[in-house]
matplotlib code that plots the C-alpha trace (Angstrom):
import matplotlib.pyplot as plt

x = [0.0, 1.0, 2.1, 0.2, 2.9, 3.1, -0.6, -0.5, 2.6, 0.9, -2.3, -0.2, 1.3, -2.3, -3.1, -0.1, -1.3, -5.0, -5.3, -8.8, -10.4, -14.1, -16.3, -16.3, -20.0, -22.0, -25.0, -26.2, -27.8, -28.3, -31.0, -29.0, -25.7, -28.0, -29.3, -26.1, -24.6, -27.3, -27.0, -23.2, -23.3, -21.3, -20.8, -18.3, -18.9, -18.4, -21.2, -23.4, -22.7, -23.5, -26.9, -27.8, -28.3, -31.3, -32.7, -32.1, -33.5, -36.8, -36.9, -34.9, -36.4, -37.9, -41.5, -40.8, -38.9, -41.7, -44.0, -42.1, -42.1, -39.9, -41.2, -40.7, -37.2, -36.1, -35.5, -33.1, -31.0, -30.7, -27.3, -26.3, -25.7, -28.6, -31.0, -34.1, -33.7, -32.0, -34.9, -37.4, -35.3, -35.1, -38.7, -39.2, -36.7, -38.1, -41.5, -40.3, -38.3, -41.6, -43.8, -41.6, -39.2, -40.6, -38.5, -35.2, -32.6, -32.2, -29.0, -29.1, -27.7, -30.7, -33.2, -30.9, -30.7, -34.0, -34.7, -35.0, -31.6, -29.6, -27.0, -24.1, -21.8, -24.1, -25.4, -21.8, -21.0, -24.2, -23.3, -19.6, -20.1, -23.6, -23.2, -19.4, -19.4, -16.2, -17.6, -15.7, -17.6, -15.9, -16.0, -13.9, -11.1, -10.8, -11.3, -8.6, -6.1, -6.9, -5.5, -3.0, -1.1, -1.6, -3.3, -6.5, -6.6, -10.1, -12.1, -15.1, -16.0, -17.4, -13.9, -12.1, -14.2, -14.1, -10.3, -9.8, -12.2, -9.9, -6.4, -6.9, -6.3, -9.5, -8.8, -8.1, -11.1, -13.5, -11.0, -9.4, -12.5, -11.7, -7.9, -8.2, -11.0, -9.2, -5.8, -7.3, -9.0, -6.0, -2.9, -3.4, -5.4, -6.7, -4.8, -1.9, -1.2, 1.1, 3.8, 6.4, 4.1, 2.6, 3.6, 3.0, 5.0, 7.6, 5.0, 3.2, 3.4, 2.6, 5.5, 5.3, 5.7, 5.5, 8.3, 7.8, 7.0, 10.7, 12.1, 10.0, 11.3, 15.2, 14.5, 13.0, 16.1, 18.3]
y = [-0.1, 3.4, 5.5, 8.4, 11.0, 9.7, 9.6, 13.4, 13.5, 11.3, 13.6, 16.9, 15.4, 14.9, 18.2, 19.9, 18.4, 19.2, 22.2, 22.7, 19.3, 19.0, 16.6, 15.6, 15.4, 18.3, 19.4, 23.0, 22.3, 19.6, 18.0, 17.5, 16.6, 13.8, 12.4, 12.5, 10.4, 8.1, 7.7, 7.3, 4.0, 1.3, 3.6, 6.8, 10.5, 11.1, 8.8, 10.7, 14.0, 13.3, 12.1, 14.7, 18.0, 16.8, 15.4, 18.5, 20.6, 18.4, 18.0, 20.4, 19.7, 16.8, 17.9, 17.8, 14.5, 12.9, 14.4, 12.5, 9.3, 6.2, 6.0, 9.6, 9.7, 6.2, 7.7, 10.6, 7.8, 4.9, 5.4, 4.4, 1.3, -0.2, 2.6, 0.7, 0.4, 3.9, 5.4, 3.6, 5.0, 8.6, 8.7, 7.3, 9.2, 12.5, 11.9, 11.1, 14.4, 16.2, 14.5, 14.4, 17.4, 20.0, 19.2, 19.8, 17.4, 16.8, 17.7, 14.5, 11.0, 9.1, 10.7, 10.5, 6.6, 6.3, 7.7, 5.1, 4.1, 6.0, 4.1, 4.9, 5.8, 8.1, 10.0, 10.7, 12.3, 14.2, 15.4, 16.3, 17.9, 19.8, 20.1, 20.4, 17.7, 16.0, 12.3, 9.8, 8.1, 4.9, 3.9, 1.3, 3.8, 4.7, 1.2, 0.1, 2.9, 2.1, -1.3, -0.8, 2.1, 1.1, 4.2, 2.4, -1.0, -2.8, -6.0, -4.1, -0.2, 0.6, -0.6, 1.4, 4.3, 4.2, 3.8, 6.8, 8.7, 7.9, 8.1, 11.3, 14.6, 16.4, 19.6, 17.3, 15.1, 17.1, 17.3, 13.7, 12.3, 14.1, 13.7, 10.0, 9.4, 11.6, 9.7, 6.4, 7.1, 8.8, 7.3, 4.5, 2.4, -0.9, -3.1, -1.1, 1.8, 4.4, 4.5, 6.3, 9.4, 9.4, 12.4, 10.2, 7.2, 8.2, 7.2, 4.3, 1.0, -0.7, -3.2, -3.7, -0.4, -0.1, 1.6, 4.0, 2.6, 3.7, 1.7, -1.5, -1.2, -1.1, -4.3, -6.3, -5.3, -6.1]
z = [-0.1, -0.8, 2.2, 3.4, 2.6, -0.8, -1.6, -1.1, -3.6, -6.0, -6.2, -5.9, -9.3, -10.7, -9.5, -11.2, -14.7, -14.3, -11.9, -12.7, -13.4, -14.7, -15.6, -19.4, -19.4, -21.1, -18.9, -17.9, -14.6, -11.5, -13.5, -16.8, -15.0, -13.4, -16.6, -18.4, -15.4, -15.4, -19.3, -19.0, -17.2, -19.3, -21.8, -22.7, -21.8, -25.4, -26.6, -23.9, -25.0, -28.5, -27.5, -25.0, -26.6, -28.8, -25.3, -23.5, -26.3, -26.1, -22.4, -20.3, -17.0, -14.9, -15.7, -19.6, -19.3, -17.4, -19.9, -22.7, -20.9, -21.8, -25.2, -26.1, -24.4, -26.3, -29.9, -28.5, -27.1, -29.2, -29.8, -26.2, -24.6, -22.7, -24.2, -23.3, -19.6, -19.4, -21.1, -18.4, -15.5, -17.0, -17.1, -13.5, -12.0, -13.8, -12.6, -9.1, -9.0, -10.4, -7.9, -4.7, -5.0, -7.2, -9.9, -8.3, -7.9, -4.0, -2.3, 0.0, -0.8, 0.5, -1.7, -4.7, -4.4, -4.1, -7.8, -10.3, -12.1, -9.3, -7.3, -5.0, -7.8, -9.4, -6.3, -5.3, -9.1, -8.5, -5.1, -6.0, -9.1, -8.7, -5.1, -4.3, -1.8, -1.0, -2.4, -4.4, -7.2, -7.6, -11.4, -13.2, -13.5, -10.0, -8.8, -11.0, -9.9, -6.3, -6.5, -9.3, -7.6, -4.0, -3.5, -2.0, -2.4, -2.0, -3.3, -4.0, -5.1, -1.9, -0.3, -2.5, -1.8, 1.8, 1.7, -0.6, 1.9, 4.8, 2.8, 0.7, 2.4, 3.1, 1.3, -1.9, -1.9, -4.1, -7.0, -6.3, -7.9, -11.1, -11.0, -10.6, -13.3, -15.8, -15.1, -15.4, -18.6, -20.3, -18.7, -16.4, -19.0, -18.2, -20.3, -21.2, -18.8, -20.1, -17.1, -19.3, -19.3, -15.9, -13.7, -10.7, -11.5, -8.7, -6.0, -7.8, -6.4, -9.6, -10.4, -13.9, -15.3, -19.0, -20.9, -23.7, -27.1, -28.3, -25.4, -26.0, -29.8, -28.7, -26.5, -29.1, -31.3, -28.8]

ax = plt.figure().add_subplot(projection="3d")
ax.plot(x, y, z, "-o")
ax.set_aspect("equal")
plt.show()
C-alpha cells in the first residue's frame, strides 16, 4: 500500500497536470447532470455528449422529461448502450423529481439513491459535481487505480471508496474524484498503462511499469 505521505505527493502531481479538473459530461444544471450520469453507465462520456443535446432541447427539466415518458425518451438515446432500460429509468426519475421534489434534484444521498436508475456511484457524482461535496464516485477507472497504484486497495468499489475517503487529504477530496478518473481514462489505462508519461509514477506501487514505445522497440531489437 502507498504510504500516506506518498498519497499526497501522487495527487499533487495529478493536480499540477490538471489544476482545474472538470467532468467531461456536458450539462447545464443539476438535472441535466443527473440525466447525463445515468446515461453514462457502461458507455463513454463522449457517446452521452453526442446524444444529450437533442434530448435536453426537447426535455430540459424534470416535468418535460416525465411528460415524454420512456417511449418519447427512447428515440433520443438509441445510440447509447442499454438505451431501453435507461429510457425507463429517466422517465421514472423525472416523474419522481416532479412529484416528490418539486422538479429539483435533491442535495441528499438517500433521496438521490431512491430515484430510479440512481445508485451510489451516480449519487456521488451528482453530490460532488453539482453540490461541491467531497465524495468519491468509484467507477472502473478509480477502482483500477486504487488497486494498481496502491493508493487505496480494496476488493469492492465500496471498499476502495472508503479507503480513499480515509487516505486522501481532506482539502483534496473534492477534486481527487476528477483527477483519478481522468488519469485512469487517459494514462493509467486498463490493458496497457502508459507509465512512461505518468506524472505520478515516482510514487506508484505498480511493479510492472510499461516502458515508452521507443524503449520497447529497442528491447526487441536487442
